[in-house]
C-alpha atoms as one frame of an Amber mdcrd trajectory, in Angstrom:
protein
 195.547  44.630 -29.229 195.447  45.958 -25.640 198.393  45.569 -23.325 198.415
  42.567 -21.006 195.234  43.022 -18.940 195.183  42.893 -15.175 193.415  40.256
 -13.073 192.916  42.848 -10.345 189.421  44.070  -9.455 188.468  47.668 -10.315
 190.653  50.340  -8.722 187.851  51.648  -6.492 187.872  48.465  -4.411 190.198
  49.791  -1.630 187.574  52.453  -0.802 185.282  49.668   0.380 187.384  48.963
   3.466 188.440  45.529   4.670 186.038  42.950   3.258 185.483  39.783   5.312
 186.398  36.321   4.091 184.726  33.316   5.621 186.408  30.845   7.942 185.302
  27.313   7.066 187.118  25.770  10.028 183.813  25.801  11.924 182.926  22.872
   9.651 186.322  21.160   9.331 189.903  22.246  10.075 190.977  21.434   6.496
 190.586  19.128   3.514 193.081  16.643   4.916 191.918  16.927   8.526 191.484
  13.910  10.718 187.970  15.104  11.611 186.832  15.017   7.986 188.375  11.586
   7.342 186.831  10.269  10.553 183.348  11.519   9.632 183.543   9.910   6.194
 184.747   6.567   7.550 182.278   6.512  10.446 179.410   7.466   8.142 180.258
   4.614   5.762 180.314   2.131   8.657 177.201   3.536  10.365 175.185   3.646
   7.122 175.990   0.006   6.350 175.046  -1.057   9.885 171.829   1.009   9.713
 170.841  -0.736   6.502 171.528  -4.189   7.940 169.367  -3.450  10.987 166.397
  -1.880   9.221 166.097  -2.861   5.573 162.900  -4.848   4.982 161.780  -4.387
   8.599 160.240  -0.901   8.769 156.687  -2.083   8.118 156.790  -4.085  11.356
 158.389  -1.423  13.581 156.104   0.079  16.272 155.847   3.887  16.447 158.539
   4.496  19.086 161.076   2.271  17.288 160.348   3.902  13.932 160.803   7.329
  15.540 164.166   6.222  16.949 165.216   4.906  13.526 164.352   8.265  11.924
 166.349  10.059  14.635 169.370   7.890  13.794 168.836   8.534  10.076 168.709
  12.272  10.829 172.082  12.131  12.617 173.627  10.381   9.629 172.153  12.939
   7.242 173.520  15.794   9.321 177.049  14.414   9.136 176.760  13.956   5.368
 175.352  17.486   5.137 178.327  18.881   7.032 180.784  17.143   4.690 179.061
  18.393   1.533 178.578  21.898   2.935 182.305  22.167   3.547 183.166  20.841
   0.083 180.586  23.042  -1.657 181.708  26.224   0.087 185.384  25.513  -0.571
 184.525  24.984  -4.233 182.422  28.165  -4.445 185.382  30.108  -3.078 187.593
  29.073  -6.006 186.028  27.122  -8.849 189.063  27.690 -11.043 191.473  25.745
  -8.810 191.895  22.183 -10.082 192.660  20.697  -6.665 189.606  22.351  -5.092
 187.415  21.058  -7.916 188.876  17.554  -7.497 188.235  17.655  -3.751 184.627
  18.748  -4.350 184.032  15.950  -6.863 185.610  13.327  -4.589 183.423  14.419
  -1.674 180.330  14.322  -3.896 181.139  10.772  -4.923 181.848   9.555  -1.386
 178.734  11.187   0.086 176.576   9.991  -2.808 177.755   6.414  -2.229 176.871
   6.613   1.478 173.505   8.215   0.677 172.784   5.367  -1.757 173.216   2.920
   1.127 170.550   4.868   3.038 168.182   5.290   0.103 166.092   2.255   1.068
 164.859   4.052   4.199 162.562   6.668   2.671 161.480   4.324  -0.129 160.404
   1.738   2.402 158.647   4.288   4.619 156.598   5.341   1.591 155.341   1.790
   1.167 153.726   1.800   4.642 149.943   2.179   4.333 148.467   5.535   5.425
 146.216   3.949   8.050 149.091   1.911   9.473 151.360   4.957   9.737 148.605
   7.107  11.249 148.214   4.655  14.117 151.950   4.742  14.866 152.011   8.548
  14.870 150.322   8.433  18.268 153.781   7.814  19.758 155.671  11.050  20.625
 158.944   9.669  19.225 157.407   9.421  15.745 155.008  12.387  16.019 157.977
  14.762  16.081 158.745  13.733  12.505 155.158  13.959  11.235 155.882  16.989
   8.971 158.907  15.233   7.457 156.852  12.084   6.845 154.111  14.223   5.270
 156.642  15.763   2.885 158.428  12.603   1.745 155.111  10.821   1.296 153.929
  13.614  -0.997 156.270  12.065  -3.582 154.736   8.576  -3.317 152.803   8.824
  -6.611 156.101   9.565  -8.384 158.297   6.992  -6.648 159.886   4.341  -8.860
 161.135   0.846  -8.026 163.999   0.600  -5.545 166.417  -0.492  -8.270 165.614
   2.449 -10.540 165.744   4.903  -7.630 169.173   3.556  -6.683 170.404   3.778
 -10.269 169.249   7.397 -10.599 170.847   8.281  -7.285 174.186   6.657  -8.097
 174.363   8.122 -11.603 173.727  11.684 -10.367 177.427  12.496  -9.825 178.312
  11.387 -13.353 175.210  12.964 -14.875 173.424  16.152 -13.799 176.066  17.073
 -11.199 178.875  16.750 -13.751 177.103  18.975 -16.283 176.401  21.522 -13.559
 180.058  21.510 -12.602 181.022  22.042 -16.241 178.755  25.095 -16.358 180.134
  26.510 -13.089 183.789  26.050 -13.984 183.310  27.384 -17.500 181.520  30.494
 -16.249 184.081  31.042 -13.493 186.887  30.834 -16.050 185.448  33.336 -18.545
 187.105  36.759 -18.750 185.679  39.898 -20.326 187.993  42.581 -21.734 186.747
  46.029 -20.737 188.955  49.142 -20.843 192.192  47.195 -20.636 191.108  44.936
 -17.784 190.200  41.263 -17.868 187.111  41.051 -15.666 185.136  38.155 -14.220
 181.447  37.878 -15.104 180.507  39.414 -11.729 182.741  42.429 -12.355 181.580
  42.898 -15.940 177.879  42.583 -15.067 178.418  45.071 -12.252 179.495  47.645
 -14.830 175.971  47.657 -16.277 174.999  49.822 -13.304 177.993  52.193 -13.670
 177.380  55.939 -14.085 179.473  56.185 -17.275 177.211  55.262 -20.263 180.203
  54.433 -22.464 181.532  52.020 -19.892 178.109  50.385 -19.565 177.970  49.872
 -23.330 181.504  48.498 -23.556 180.815  46.060 -20.708 177.542  44.962 -22.322
 179.236  44.373 -25.670 182.093  42.436 -24.024 179.621  40.252 -22.128 177.599
  39.519 -25.253 180.698  38.761 -27.316 182.150  36.259 -24.801 178.776  34.658
 -24.066 178.243  34.317 -27.816 181.620  32.640 -28.310 180.622  30.050 -25.709
 176.941  29.760 -26.642 177.272  26.336 -28.296 178.780  24.848 -25.141 176.076
  26.407 -22.949 173.436  25.191 -25.415 174.825  21.646 -25.122 174.666  21.840
 -21.317 171.114  23.255 -21.445 169.897  20.630 -23.932 171.468  17.762 -22.030
 170.009  18.788 -18.678 166.583  19.508 -20.195 166.559  16.041 -21.789 167.731
  14.472 -18.541 164.842  16.164 -16.741 162.349  15.139 -19.429 163.342  11.479
 -19.079 163.035  11.480 -15.309 159.784  13.485 -15.340 158.296  10.981 -17.813
 159.271   8.016 -15.670 157.918   9.718 -12.571 154.703  10.744 -14.358 154.896
  14.484 -13.796 152.368  16.279 -15.981 154.520  19.322 -16.810 158.203  20.271
 -16.508 157.392  22.701 -13.667 155.313  20.181 -11.699 158.222  18.504  -9.914
 159.487  21.882  -8.707 156.024  22.821  -7.449 155.788  19.566  -5.540 159.262
  20.134  -4.095 158.087  23.562  -2.955 154.854  22.048  -1.592 152.818  24.599
  -3.452 149.890  23.705  -5.675 150.189  23.995  -9.474 147.185  26.317  -9.582
 148.771  28.721  -7.058 151.940  28.978  -9.165 149.879  29.338 -12.346 147.936
  32.177 -10.718 151.173  33.928  -9.744 152.676  33.590 -13.231 149.447  34.708
 -14.891 149.062  37.720 -12.606 152.627  38.921 -13.200 152.541  38.416 -16.977
 149.247  40.265 -17.114 150.860  43.150 -15.216 153.842  43.635 -17.561 152.280
  46.715 -19.283 151.323  48.368 -15.987 154.667  47.647 -14.319 157.817  47.156
 -16.397 156.571  48.686 -19.662 155.353  51.788 -17.832 158.436  52.174 -15.659
 160.980  51.827 -18.475 158.988  54.315 -20.560 159.275  56.715 -17.626 162.990
  56.018 -17.221 163.596  56.597 -20.938 161.934  60.001 -20.568 164.265  60.832
 -17.662 167.197  59.970 -19.934 165.773  62.111 -22.711 165.371  59.261 -25.219
 162.483  57.431 -26.826 163.848  54.044 -25.698 166.722  52.798 -23.559 169.421
  50.479 -24.925 169.431  47.266 -22.910 172.641  48.210 -21.118 170.861  51.220
 -19.583 168.058  49.174 -18.009 169.759  49.234 -14.606 171.709  52.445 -15.169
 171.719  54.974 -12.323 169.553  58.044 -12.928 171.316  61.027 -14.534 171.394
  62.998 -11.271 172.426  59.997  -9.121 175.808  60.263  -7.414 178.269  57.409
  -7.771 179.410  57.254  -4.153 180.577  53.893  -2.883 179.223  52.459   0.348
 182.136  51.105   2.432 181.612  47.713   4.017 181.335  49.010   7.634 178.643
  51.435   6.513 176.744  48.661   4.717 176.886  46.565   7.903 175.566  49.482
   9.970 172.719  50.261   7.536 171.454  46.698   7.393 171.775  45.870  11.089
 170.099  49.106  12.171 167.196  48.415   9.818 166.867  44.893  11.212 167.085
  46.176  14.804 164.314  48.739  14.293 162.022  45.834  13.419 163.325  43.252
  15.897 166.384  43.411  18.178 166.525  39.608  18.082 166.702  39.617  14.284
 169.585  42.106  14.388 171.421  40.206  17.112 171.420  37.033  15.028 172.501
  39.054  11.996 175.394  40.592  13.947 176.925  37.129  14.442 177.591  36.846
  10.705 179.843  39.908  10.802 181.502  39.112  14.116 182.334  35.487  13.355
 183.556  35.463   9.746 180.466  33.795   8.329 180.581  36.045   5.235 182.838
  35.981   2.175 182.504  39.378   0.471 185.453  40.225  -1.856 185.623  39.540
  -5.580 188.272  36.981  -6.513 189.152  35.314  -9.812 187.517  31.882  -9.831
 185.023  32.694  -7.081 181.371  31.856  -7.743 179.560  34.895  -9.178 176.405
  36.327  -7.644 175.437  35.760  -4.031 173.931  33.034  -1.869 173.323  31.894
   1.700 174.257  28.281   2.481 172.475  26.851   5.556 175.071  24.071   6.145
 173.681  22.017   9.088 171.883  22.894  12.360 174.890  21.932  14.487 176.984
  24.578  12.689 175.741  27.849  11.122 175.039  29.345   7.702 177.586  31.107
   5.494 176.982  33.978   3.059 178.780  34.476  -0.249 178.732  37.955  -1.804
 180.659  39.792  -4.495 180.513  43.167  -2.779 181.372  46.185  -4.927 179.956
  49.021  -2.848 176.832  50.072  -4.746 173.448  50.540  -3.142 172.326  47.351
  -4.906 175.162  45.512  -3.157 173.871  46.780   0.186 170.431  45.442  -0.727
 172.019  42.105  -1.708 173.669  41.995   1.722 170.282  42.669   3.351 168.753
  39.916   1.181 171.340  37.234   1.927 171.444  38.135   5.620 167.681  37.575
   5.681 168.288  34.061   4.381 171.037  33.534   6.947 168.949  34.674   9.909
 166.074  32.496   8.697 168.399  29.503   8.497 169.702  30.110  12.031 166.161
  30.338  13.431 164.930  27.287  11.511 167.960  25.262  12.659 166.152  24.484
  15.904 163.893  22.138  13.929 166.811  19.774  13.283 168.313  18.432  10.081
 165.161  16.890   8.614 162.731  19.715   9.430 164.813  22.883   9.095 164.893
  23.009   5.301 162.365  25.504   3.909 160.695  25.212   0.486 162.118  27.712
  -2.013 158.923  29.755  -2.103 159.086  30.483   1.612 162.893  30.554   1.714
 162.756  33.818  -0.270 160.347  35.454   2.199 162.892  36.340   4.879 165.440
  37.557   2.331 163.021  39.864   0.517 161.609  41.068   3.848 165.152  41.960
   4.950 165.565  43.996   1.768 162.267  45.772   2.384 163.226  46.644   5.972
 166.504  48.129   4.761 164.902  50.076   1.930 162.124  51.484   4.120 164.663
  52.559   6.757 166.749  54.413   4.156 163.700  55.971   2.516 162.252  57.075
   5.845 165.483  58.882   6.740 165.684  60.724   3.401 164.105  64.202   3.128
 165.604  65.447  -0.146 163.018  64.972  -2.978 165.678  64.161  -5.575 167.270
  61.548  -3.360 163.841  60.037  -2.601 163.130  59.749  -6.319 166.463  58.003
  -6.864 165.776  55.609  -4.000 162.235  54.848  -5.168 163.446  54.258  -8.729
 166.181  51.927  -7.491 163.656  49.981  -5.413 161.236  49.702  -8.320 164.047
  48.366 -10.504 164.982  45.802  -7.865 161.334  44.722  -7.602 160.985  44.475
 -11.381 164.146  42.366 -11.451 162.709  40.180  -8.695 159.184  39.835 -10.042
 158.902  40.674 -13.753 162.322  39.430 -14.817 162.069  36.182 -12.850 158.644
  35.358 -14.248 160.042  36.050 -17.732 162.780  33.550 -16.835 160.088  30.997
 -15.918 158.433  31.509 -19.299 161.826  31.087 -20.997 162.417  27.824 -19.105
 158.921  26.567 -19.879 159.408  27.124 -23.602 162.889  25.559 -23.607 161.714
  22.443 -21.789 158.558  22.136 -23.915 160.490  22.436 -27.183 163.249  20.098
 -25.966 160.649  17.342 -25.771 160.436  17.559 -29.581 164.195  17.600 -30.167
 167.449  19.438 -29.487 167.463  23.239 -29.661 170.289  25.097 -31.380 171.985
  27.987 -29.605 170.314  30.252 -32.177 166.838  28.930 -31.315 167.458  29.335
 -27.583 168.518  32.919 -28.319 165.296  33.534 -30.260 163.164  32.327 -27.357
 165.210  34.479 -24.988 164.629  37.582 -27.098 160.894  36.918 -27.387 160.367
  36.672 -23.630 162.619  39.684 -22.988 160.628  41.852 -25.411 157.352  40.707
 -23.898 158.430  41.374 -20.327 160.460  44.583 -20.687 158.351  46.309 -23.332
 158.990  48.720 -26.209 160.979  51.239 -24.139 163.979  48.847 -24.074 165.906
  48.217 -27.293 168.183  45.250 -27.939 171.236  44.634 -30.088 172.220  41.280
 -31.617 174.634  40.198 -28.874 171.888  40.357 -26.232 170.477  37.102 -27.600
 173.340  35.309 -25.791 172.590  36.660 -22.293 170.588  33.575 -21.317 173.866
  31.716 -20.985 174.948  33.167 -17.634 171.815  32.495 -15.519 172.876  29.708
 -13.100 169.375  28.887 -11.824 168.410  27.348 -15.184 171.239  24.853 -14.672
 171.348  24.294 -10.915 167.629  24.254 -10.056 165.169  24.315 -12.950 162.131
  26.547 -12.305 163.654  27.909  -9.097 163.158  31.464 -10.306 159.442  31.906
  -9.641 160.293  31.631  -5.933 161.676  35.179  -6.095 158.409  36.579  -7.436
 156.472  34.455  -4.938 158.595  35.860  -2.107 158.390  39.479  -3.290 154.605
  39.514  -3.673 154.198  37.639  -0.397 156.458  40.119   1.417 154.565  43.071
  -0.038 151.380  41.639   1.480 153.144  40.818   4.750 154.612  44.298   4.970
 151.161  45.829   4.501 149.998  43.861   7.550 153.059  45.111   9.456 152.375
  48.730   8.466 148.817  48.300   9.668 150.301  47.971  13.167 149.114  44.411
  13.571 149.717  43.453  17.222 152.563  41.042  17.838 153.637  41.061  14.175
 157.396  40.737  14.856 156.855  37.785  17.187 154.591  36.041  14.661 157.146
  36.717  11.927 160.000  35.166  13.939 157.787  32.174  14.753 157.177  31.746
  11.013 160.935  31.665  10.408 161.517  29.256  13.293 159.005  26.828  11.778
 161.465  25.963   8.990 159.946  23.230   6.859 157.585  21.967   9.552 154.598
  23.886   8.121 153.212  24.588   4.651 152.542  28.077   3.284 148.829  28.058
   4.223 149.635  27.352   7.887 152.460  29.888   7.989 150.457  32.739   6.473
 147.226  32.097   8.404 148.335  34.056  11.549 148.725  37.144   9.318 145.309
  36.722   7.673 146.902  35.930   4.294 146.228  33.122   1.826 148.323  32.575
  -1.313 145.436  30.519  -2.710 143.211  33.601  -2.798 142.930  34.795  -6.439
 143.422  38.395  -5.307 146.532  37.680  -3.247 149.056  38.256  -6.023 147.389
  41.430  -7.248 147.716  42.812  -3.730 151.473  42.305  -3.865 151.812  43.664
  -7.405 149.826  46.771  -6.453 152.701  47.813  -4.161 155.054  48.006  -7.152
 152.406  49.847  -9.171 151.997  52.306  -6.287 155.723  53.103  -6.274 155.582
  53.761 -10.039 152.529  55.998  -9.514 154.553  57.994  -6.985 157.489  58.310
  -9.400 155.179  59.491 -12.200 153.720  62.119  -9.872 157.249  63.408  -9.166
 157.700  64.091 -12.880
């Protein structure tokens, strides 16, 4: 038995410099603040009054009055959004703290109750006839909200009775949200014993890209062992949420488990099917070929799974301090657009980023838009590797997008997931291209190209494999509950298909499905990453072709928020995601990088 392990992060952390922690006081001064209590109380009162004034009367409201009612509804939603943003970010900062978790749950319940009072509004709007609504849209007060009306009315075929909609809404906090919280708190509380240290999942997963092969293996084994010990609990969560989704999808008459996500992303089923089909068909030419090449570099016939993201043998292990990461990303953004960089600089100057690892902190990384009257926040677990710099570039892309889209207001600023990943992946590409363009040493260029290919395979191939895993889980769940062993079998099948014969697996890898939060938080989210990567590859080709006014068009696309669909947003660049050849164009960029690596030997 090892001596009492430390809760401290790895010893190299001080070399990273001072890492920023966010300041949530821009939302509320504190959990017990008068401002937060006032907003909750005023929202309860205002929502009740709003319902008394408007329930059962929307069909008779003229255009200007309906526009004013939507504007009032938007103000109420923004206040509720501010409350939940504050609670969610506080919770993400320390999921292991019981008081923080209690505060988050209490806020969810209060906000959900207020939102239930307002639920009638969109349900009633959706009962207005198309011709009747079209006539009212002539008024400027209502015309402003035409894109929002278009989007909520897209769900009309799947809308249930008011009573059932209210029941589903009220039960959310004691149903799906509670199971999601159980997943988050369980994952945040897990510890993985590696070399005498008790590591969080973020720290242990980070070790899979360490230079020391023994350390990679020990981390991989520790992850698999702990995930395996908890697999039955994660299987229960997965089964419960899949059944919950199946019930609601059946009532709402969605044809397939993925259909509700596609509708929420306002992207056609056939477009998503074309993306998934194109990527799966490219597995041999992309991931299989690259990992075969990487195995050759390592002098083996096949790589153990813990070496999939290993640095190349000649790669140095130098850490990138936080100030250097900031400089790299902002300079890359500035070379493309000074305005983009100036918005990005605010995140560093104003404590809008939380970067250090902490026990109990949410693993991974995200950008939270909060509300237009405030600003976004970024969560990272920065450990100083080049991949962490790329994650910073990715999340900053989200953040800048959210700032620009904020001008659309609360109801129109939210971007579908497919387009939400565009700015983040584009930010990564800008940063990578800037670093690659400055590098003259052939060995360093090979390392950089290999790292980029691996990131793109993780973004495209791996995420589409995740979609296939989800599809099979949800399809089989319709026939009955899946054991943890069966889920592990499906996981292994899709991993072998996607990664190819140059990656070998050991028994504990069958438990690695347990840690992916997207399966729990947002089913079928993951194809948005592949959508964004392929879309950005096509966008970047237009940019490289010196298209006039590209940066201005790009910023306008980000400013549009959720006011336009993907066809409208891509039209100024001459792109169409509905074109059968669109996805192959994006995938050919990855194939071209692998061609270049093969030519280097």
